[in-house]
N, C-alpha and C positions, 0 to 999 in steps of 0.2 A: 267781538263775538256776539251774535243775536241769540240771547237766551230768553226763554219764556216760561220760567218756573211757576209763575202765577196764573198761567193760562186755565180758565175754567174753574179756579179754585175759590173757595169761600175764605176770606182773610180777615182775621181779628187783630186790630192794633190796639194794644193797651197804651194808655197815655197818648192816644192818637191826635190829640189837639196840640201837642207840642211841635217844636220845630221839625224834628225828624219825622214825625207821624204825619204832618201836613205835607211835607215834600214827598214822602213815600206814597201817600194818597194821590197827590197830584200826578205823579208818574205812572202809578197803576191805572189810574182813570184814563190816562193817554195811551195805555197799552204798551209802554215801553218794555215791560217784562212780561208781556201777555195780559189778556184782558181777564180779570177775575169775575167770577159769577156774582160775588157780593163782597163789599168791604164794610166791616163794622168798626166804627170809631168808638172806643170804650175809655171813658175817663170820668174823673169825679167833678170837673169843672163845667158847670152848666152854661156859664157866660161864654167860655171859649167854644163850646159845642154850638151854641147858638149862633155866633158869628161865623163859624166855619160852615154850618149848614146854610146860612143866608148867602154866603159867598158862592156857593154852588147851586143855589136855587135860580129858577128862570124868571122870577118876578121882581119887580123893583121894590115892593113893600112887602116884607115877611108877614105872613098871616098864620093863624093856628092850622089851616089847612095844609100849609106847607110842612109844618111840624108832624101832623098826623099821617100825612102821605109819605113821610119819610120811610116807613117800614115796608113800602111797596117798591121802593126804588133800589137801585144798585148800591148807592151809598147810604148806610144806616148809622144811627147814633144811639149809644146806650150810656145812661148815666150809671156809674158804678165805680168801684174801688177794688184794685187788686188785693188789698189787705183783708176784704171781706170775702170769706170762702164761698158763701152762697151766692154772692154777686158775681164772682168770676166763673163759677160753676155754670151758672145760667148762660153767661156769655159765650163760654167755650162750646156749648152744644152746636152740632151741625157745622163745625169750623174745620177746615182742612190745614190752614197754616195760621199760626199764632206768632206775631211779632211784639215781644214785650218790651215796649219803649217806656213804660211807666217807670219813673225814678225820682227820688230826691237826689239832686246832682250837685248843688252848690256846696263847695267844700267848707266854707265858714258855717253855713246853717247845719250841716251834718255834724261839724265839730261841737256845736252848742246843744244840738238835739240828736244824739247818736241813736237813741231808742227810736225815734220817729224814723231815721234813716233805715234802721234795721227792719221796721215794720213794713215799709214800702219795698225796699230792695232785696230783703231776704225773705220775709213772710210772704210778700206778694208772689215771689218766684215759687216758694213752696206750695201755695195754694193753687197755683197753676198745675204743678205736678201731681199734687194730691187729688185735685179735681179730675184730671184725666185718668189717674189710677183707679180712684174709688168708684167712679162712674162708667169705667170702661169706655171712655169716649174715643171714637175713631179719628183723632187728630193725627194728621201725617207728620207735621214738623212744627217744633216750636223753636224760635230764634230768640236768644237772650241778648239784648243790647247791652254791651259792657264798655268799659273805658280803660284807657292806658293807666289810669290811676289804681286799677285793680292789680297791676303788676308790681310786686313787692310794695304793698300799699303802706303808707305812712299816715294816712288820715282816714277818718271814719267813713267818708264816702267811698274811697277806694276799697277799704276793708269790706264793707257790705256788698259792693260790686263783686269783689273776689269770691265771697261766699255765694253770692248768686250764680256765678259761673259754676261753682262746684255743685250747687243744687240742681242745676240744669243737667250737667254732665251725668250726675248719679241717676237722673231721672230716665236715662236710657237703660238702666238696669231694672228699675221697678215698673217701667212702662215700655216694654220692649217693642211694641207695636208702633210707638211714636219715636221719631228722631229728634233728639234735642241737641241743638247746636248753639254756638255763640259767635258774635262778632264783637271785636275790640277795636277802638280807634281813639284818636286823640281829639284835640280842640277843634270842634266844629265851627268853622268860619261863620260868624254872625248869629249863632244860636243864642237863645235867650240866656242871659247872665255871663256870656262869655266876654273875652277882653276886647273884641272889636267894638261892639255896641257900647261898652263902657268907655272906651277911648273916645268914641264919637261923641258922647255926651260931654265929656270933659273938654273936648275941642271946642264944641259948640258954645260952652259957657266960658271960654277964654282960658281954660287951663287952671293949674297945671295938669299935665298927664302924668299919672302916677304909676311907677313901675318898681317892682320889688327889688330886683338886682339887675346890674348891667349885663350879667352873662346868662340870664335866664333864657332857655329855649323851649320851644313848643312845636309839636307836630301840628300842621295846618291842614284841615280837611273840609273841602266844600261840601255842603249838604248833599249835592247830587251824588258825590263819591261815596258818601255814607249809605246812601240808598243802594248804589252799585255793589257795595260790599255785601249788604243783606242779599240782594238778588243772587250774587254769585255763591254765597253760602248755601241759600236754598237750592241752588241748582246742582252744587257740586260737593258740599261738606259731607264727610262721613260722620256717623253718630259720635257725639262727644267732641268733635273738633271745634276749635276757635279760629275763625278767620280774621286776618289782620291785613289792612291795605298797606302797600308800599307807598308812602306819601312824603312830601317835603316837610322839612322842619326850618324853623327861623328863629333869630334872635328877636325877643320881644321888643328890645329897643329898636330894631329896624322896623318892626311893625308899626310902632308909635311914630317913628320919623316919617315913614311913608304916608301915614294918614294925616300927620301935621302939615307936610308939604312945605309951602312957603309961608305959612303962618308964623307969627312971632308968638310962640307958645312954649312955656317952660316944661322941661321934663323933670320930674321930681323922684328921687329914689327913696322909698319908704321902708324898705325891708321886707323879709320874708313874712307872709301871713301864716296863721295857724294851719298846719297841715299841708303846706305847699312844699313842692320839690323844686330845685333849680332846673333839673333836666327830667323829662318824663321817659319812662320805659314802655314799650309795646311788647317786647319779649325779653323776659329776664335771662341771665345766664343759664339757670337751671332749666328753664323752658326751651332753650335753644337746642338742647339734645333731642327735643321732641318736635322741633319746628321745621316745616318742610315748604319748598317752593310750590306755589300754585299760580304760575303766571305772574299777574300784578298783585299777587297776595302771598302771605305766608299762612300756613295752617299749623296750628299747634295740636299735636295728637293727645288724647286724653291720657291721664296717668293710670287710670283703672285698667288692669290687665285684661278684663273681660271685653274691653271696647278696642283694645289695640289691634291694629291690622298691619300686615306686612307692607313696607315701603320699598320701592324700587330706586330710591335715591338716598344720598346721604343727607342728614339733617344739617340746619345752619350751624349748629355747634357754637354759637355766640349770641350775645344779647342784641337787641335793636333799640337803640336810645335816640332821643331827639338831638343829642349833641354829636351823633355819629358823623352826619353829613349836613352841615347847616348851610342854607342858602345864603348868598351875599345880598347886600342891600338892593341891588338892581333886580335880582330875581325875586325878591320879596315884594317889591313894588310891582313888578310885572304880574305876580300872581294875584295881588289885590285888585289890579286894574282889570285882569282877565275875568274876575268874578264880580266886577262892578261893585266893589267895597269901599272905594274911596268916597269921601263926603261929597254929595251932589251927584254921584252916579245913578243912572236908572238901574234898578235892582235886576239881578239875573236869577240865580237859583236861591238867593237869601230869602228868608222868610220876610215878607213885606211889613209885618207888624214890628219886627224887631229893631229895624233901623230908621223907622219913620220918625 
């Protein structure tokens, strides 16, 4: 389906220098979902912004002129932090669509620093809603980027992301002129800090490749599909809905074996890390009664009665877990090959920085 929800829109991407933000920017600049009138990359990482800016410049050697000319171009960069109310308020002005990809997302880090996770993942979201409400900003759509770990969360990262979802859903009540929606998905293939770059580094150094348990499963989502989920949510989601892609899942042991290939490298079982699940959930049993088919996606309807709309179909009525339908080894290998994630492949939609 050829959808163009970003056509002519001004788009703010918080955390825009991350894996998802960079892939979304690339596809928007290519017009895959419509050509935006402006894209603003908002993040607190000056170095990543610099390298991203230079990668899009038309000169071989970056100069101050490139930086200053940035604000007259389609692609703009702003230093700021979603934790800072004034900072995000300034960035929200004159925006049509906001994609909130800013996050603390590493499970162990969030376990050791849960307050920091809350400041970025919860307070950051609240600042966006508050900024739109208090300044009566004409933002059309806000997309909260969430994770499967927000579903029946057992770790600080998932808990803060679950609250972020609720903050945005409730935003539809306090800011009725703006549509707040969410997307939720699993392990993004090759994203920073995820399992595949970790396995690559272990393999390159001769191993061992460390796995928590033999039966651990994870949803596997290419970065391009993550962007497709956002685009479809922007195009079709009703206020308060959470969009979830239908994606494959695999045994982590099969992922490791596929990456190792013919190399003589040991696989070591090290046990569950703090806050980890053996299997991930995209939709809980409780959410299943509010989950509806949307083609290649599911949409979880909001709990708030003010936002509920009549559906012409029956809900899923069951959970959606990573161990529901697990790929075999050959299918896992094929998926990794398709997205050029085996060691030595020329990269496809993976972030070039992540696996270099």
